[in-house]
N, C-alpha and C positions, 0 to 999 in steps of 0.2 A: 640345258635341254636333250636328252637321250639322242643317241644315232637312229635315223627312221628305221636302220636294219634291225638295230639294237630292242625300240620301238612294236614293230611287224615281229619281232621273236618274242618280246613278253607278251602280245596280245593273244598268241597263240596263229599267227597270219601266214606261218613260211612250212611250209614241208621239203620240198626241194629244191635247189637250184644248182645253176654250172659250175660257181666260185664265189661263195660269198665273198671272201678275203677281196678277189678283184674286185669284183661288184663296188665294196665299200670304196675302194682305192680309187676307183673310176667317181662315183659322185663326194668323195672329197675332195678328187681337182677341182672340181665344177656341177654344174648341175647338167644332169644327164635326161635325153629323152626317152620317156618309157609309152607303154603300149599294151593294151587289154582290147581283147577283139568280143562284139557279142551280135549273135546271128537273130535275124528278125525269125524263127522257128515257131514262136507262135506271136499274140496280135500284141506280147508284153513282159517286161522282164520279170524274174519272182526272185526269193529270196537266197539263191544259188548266187545269182549274180551281184544279189546286193552285196556281199563276201569284196564280192573285186572291184564294187565301184564306192566302198571303204578304203580298200588298198591305192586305189587311182589317187580318191583325196587324201589319207598321210601323206605317197610320195607327194604331192603339190603341195602341201601346207609346209612339206621340210623343203621345199624351195626347185623342184624339179618340175619339168615339161612334161605333161600328161598330154596323152592322143587316145580318143576312144574312137574305136572305130567297128561302125554298124556294118555289119556283114551283106552286103545288099546280092555278094556278088556269092560269095559260101553259105550263104542264106535260100538261096535259090539249088543248093546239092544236100545240104546238111551231114552234119555231122554224124559218122557211123554209132548207131544205138551199139547196147549191149548184145542186143537181139533183135532182128527183124529189120527189112532196109524201109527205111523213111517213107511216108507219101507226099511226093514232093509239092510244092503248094505251089498257083499258077503267079506267075511275074509280075500280075499288079498288085497280089495278097502282098509279095514280099515287098514292094515297094509302097505300099500300103504301112506295112509293120516297119519298115526302114523310119518311115518318118515318126511314129508312135515310138519306138525306140531312142529315136535324136531327142527325140523331148525327153523321152523320160532321162537319160543320162546326163542332161544339162544342167539338170538340178543337183547335180554332184560337185560342178567342176567351178572353180573360175574363170571365166574368160577375159578377164581384165588383168590390170597388174604387170609385174615385172616377168612373170612367168607363165602366161595366159596359156590354158588349154584350147586346142581345136580338138573338131569332129571330123570324122573322112568317111567315105565310104569306100571299100573296096571292088566295088561296080566300076570306079573311075579308071580305075589301070587293067581292071582287067575285061569288063565288054570291050574294049577293041583289041583285043588281041586274038590273034589268029591260031588256029591250033597248030601251026607250024612251026610259028615263033616261039609258043607255048613250049613244045617240041624239045623244039632246038636249044631255047634260052633256057627254060628249065627244068625240064624233065633227063635231059642231059648228066644234070648232077645226082639225081636218085638212084640208087641201087633197091633194085627189086626184094633180094635179099633181107636188106633195112627194115621196107616198106613191110616185108609180111611177117615180119619178127612182131607188129605192134601189137598190144595185149589183145585192142579191139577186134583189129583184123583178126589174127590169129584164130582167138574166140566166133569168130564167124564164119571163118574158112572150115572150118570143123564142124559149124554147125548145117543142118541140114539144107536149108534159104541159100546160104553161101552169104557174097559180098557182091554186089553191082562193081562193077566200073566205073563208075558215077561216085559213090561214096568212097571209093578205095583211094579214089585219086583226090580227097578232103585234104590230105596232111598236105600234097605235094600245094594244094592254095593256099593254105596258111601258111606255113614255109617261105612262100612267095609274097605274103604280106608283109614279113615280117623285113625279106629282104628287100619292099620295094621302101617300106615307111624308112629302112639305113637309108635309101639313097637319095629323099625327097626330101626327108626331116633330122638327120642326120641318128634315128633312133636304138638304141643298142639295149634296151631291157624291153622283154614281154610279159605280161604277169597273166596269170592265169588259174582255174581249180588243176588240182593236182590229178583229174581225169583227162587234164588236155597236156599233161609233161609230156605227149609221144610227138604232137604235134607243135610242141614248141621246140623243141628240139632240131625240128624240121629246120625250124628258120633259123635256127643257131648255124646246123651244120651249113644250110645252101649257101648265107653269108659268107663261110669261111671260104666255101666253096669259089664260086661265082664271085667273091670279094677279096678273100683273104681277111674279112675282118671277123673281128672280137666281139660275138655278142652275146647277149648274157639272158637268164631265164631261170624263173621266179614262180613258183605256184604252193598255194594257200591250203591247207588239207580238207577232206571233203569234211563239214560238220555234222556232228551226231552227238545225239545224248546221252547222257549219263550212262543210261542204260542201255546202249547200242545200238536200238533202234535207229531209223532216218528221221531226219530232221527236217521240217518242214512241213509235213501232208495234215492236211485238213479234211473236213469232209466233203469240202468242196472242188478239193484237188489242192495244188499248190501255192504259195502263198503268192500271190499275184503283188505286183506294183504299182498295178495299172490302177485308179480308182474306178470305173468303169467293171472292172474284173474283181478285185476285192475290194467290199466299203472299207474306207479307213476307219470306221469302228468296228468293223468285224477285225482288220489290220490288227487296230489297238489291240484289242479281245485276246488275238493271238498271242502278242507280246508277255502283255500282263498274267496271261495261265500258264508262263513258267516255270518249267521247274523247281525247286531249290534248290536240284541239284546241278542243276545247270545254267542258273541266273547269270553269275559273277562271268561266268566262262562267255557266255552272251553279251553281259556289257563289256567283255574286252574285247570281241573280236568287232560287234554292229556300231559302239559308241563310241564319241570322243573325250569322255571322263578321265580325268589324268587317273595316273598309278592312286593319288591319297582316296579321290573320293570313293575308287572300287574298294577302296578297303576299309571304306568305313563302311561300303554298302553291302562290304561282306561281313563286316563284322552284324550288320543291323538283321542279315537273314542269320546268324548262331544267335544271337539272340533276342532277335523280340520277330522270328517267323511267322508270325501269326499279320505281325503289320503290313508284311510284300512291300516293302519298301523298294528292295532292288527290283521287283517287278514293276512296279510306278514307275519307276525312274528310267526302267527299259523300253516300257511302252511307252513312255511322254519322248525320250529322244526319237525314236526310229521311229517313228508315226510324225515325228517334226521333220525328220531328215528326207522321210520319201513324201511324205504329205503336205508340210508345215503347219506353221500354227494355228491359223485359223481352223483347220483339218482336225488338229490335235485337242483344240477347245472344243470343239461340237463332239468329237468323239469322250473324251471325259465326261461334257454335261449329259449325253445321254447314257453312259454309263453310270453315272449317280440318281440316274432318276429311274432308270429301268431297277436299279437294287434300291429304289425307296427312299435314297439321299436329296431327291433333286423332286423339282416341279416338272410332270411330264408334259403338263400344257405349256409351259414355255419355249421346249420344242420346236422348232422350224418342220414344214411337215419332211424336206428334204432330208434332215437329223432322222428324226422317228423311222421313215424308213428304214434308213440307212441300219439306224438300232435293230430293229426286228427282221429284218431280213434272215439272218439265221434261225431264228424260234421256229419252232414249231405252230402249226395255226390249224385254226379251222375257219368256217367262211360262214355267215351268218349272217341274221338283220335284224333291226328293234325288233322285239316280242321275240328272239330264239332265246328257250330254256337254258341260263347257266350252266345247268350242269352238263346239256349236252355238248355245250359249248367246249368245255372242261375236256369231256370223253373225247371228243371229236381232235382235242389238240394234242391227247395224250399224256396231260395230267395228269389223269386217275382211269384207272383199268375199266370202271361201269357206272354207272348213274347211282347203284350203291354206295361204290367208292365215294364217289360225287358228295351224296348227302352226309354223310361219313364225317368227310373232310369237313365239311359246312358246320353242322355241330361241333368239333371240333375246334371252328374260329378258323379254317389251315387256306380257307381260298380267299382271295380278294380279284375284282376284278378295276383295272385303274390305281391302283391302289386304297380302291375302297374294299373293305371288309364285307362278302357276302356272310351276312347274316340267315334268312331266309335259302330253302334249298328248292324252294318254288319261283324265285325270283328269275325276271326277264330280262335280256342286255336292253338298256332303256337309254335314251338319244344324249343325255347331258354325260353317261360314261363314256360317246365315245372319242378319239383326238382327230381333229381335223376332219370329225365328219367322212372317219373310215376307219379308224383302228381301235381296236379296246385292247387293252395289255390283262391276261392272266396271270395270276401266280397261285402257285400251293407254294407253302410255307414261307421261306424267307429269301430263297436260290432257284426255286422252277417255275422258268417263264414257260409265256407260250403266248398267241398271239391269237384276235379277231380278226379277220380280213370280212369289210361289209363291202366292199367295192364288187367282188365276183358275182 
């Protein structure tokens, strides 16, 4: 097997590092302890955090000891944004989100065996620290010139709004986390996104000054699409990992809709498929692009990784049924509701003219266009072709006594919700 650092590099998961040669030597001399931090600034992790979770797992599979840090302390402050001060969440909200993130992170790591992972909360060592002790023991090692030179800080200082002392201090807190994990658990590597490079170096420098220790930092690149646009935005916002914020069906569809130009790179980044498997899928993209084999492999692997096999099976069944390759009536109510959650919708009741419902859902622009589509055989309801422009919604067309699926052509879908 290739060295884990070579594997990460091949997968496009290394952007910057302090000294890869020294890190490789440390790894070769025995298992190291490493960590990545996740701040509870929202109720769920998202696609950006998924990159870090995959890196954590690769390193653990290579025999190293993982620590996932959930920032109960740093989450109360928030990493400075490129523009604009964060709105501070309440302590109760942050505590609730800590538990949600802890549950999400635990899916990706193994807590048994020879190198069991651990999850820590930085509030455990920061919460009882007095301001005086913090300034004497930690603050004395920081120089304002270095802190002010951080890209985000410099940009915020030059802005009209500026930056508060609270957010300015974030880099000290993150540096203190690395020092404390080194002291408590012998942690010598921190990983993170490339936008965290300055914060990672904060911990490296703090440990050098406070303990004379040599620590390592490694970042992953910002994931973008082949056309240079930002990866991971949907109509509903971010690609959340929590099923109550983005359904497993919508999550599966997001990955299934990956562009041919991106899919091989995303297979390397987000899945654990071998080089040989990915090479075969790359060939399939070139030779049989319409089959979308690589996209299905990507969607299946990432959905299973995040939500589990049962959620994947339900998402696949719903996808097939929605597009006419399965029986809609076999879907349970929860799966069906998740599958139609992202569709344009109309509200109505039994007896409502179907042409009105197609117009309301936006599948056609007018009743006249709807009637022409009926004449051409282009409209269907719950996978039954509409043959009469005067047809109304009937009881037998409802799914779970609530939903009716509208379709124009093969791929344009909408839904009728009779519960409103």
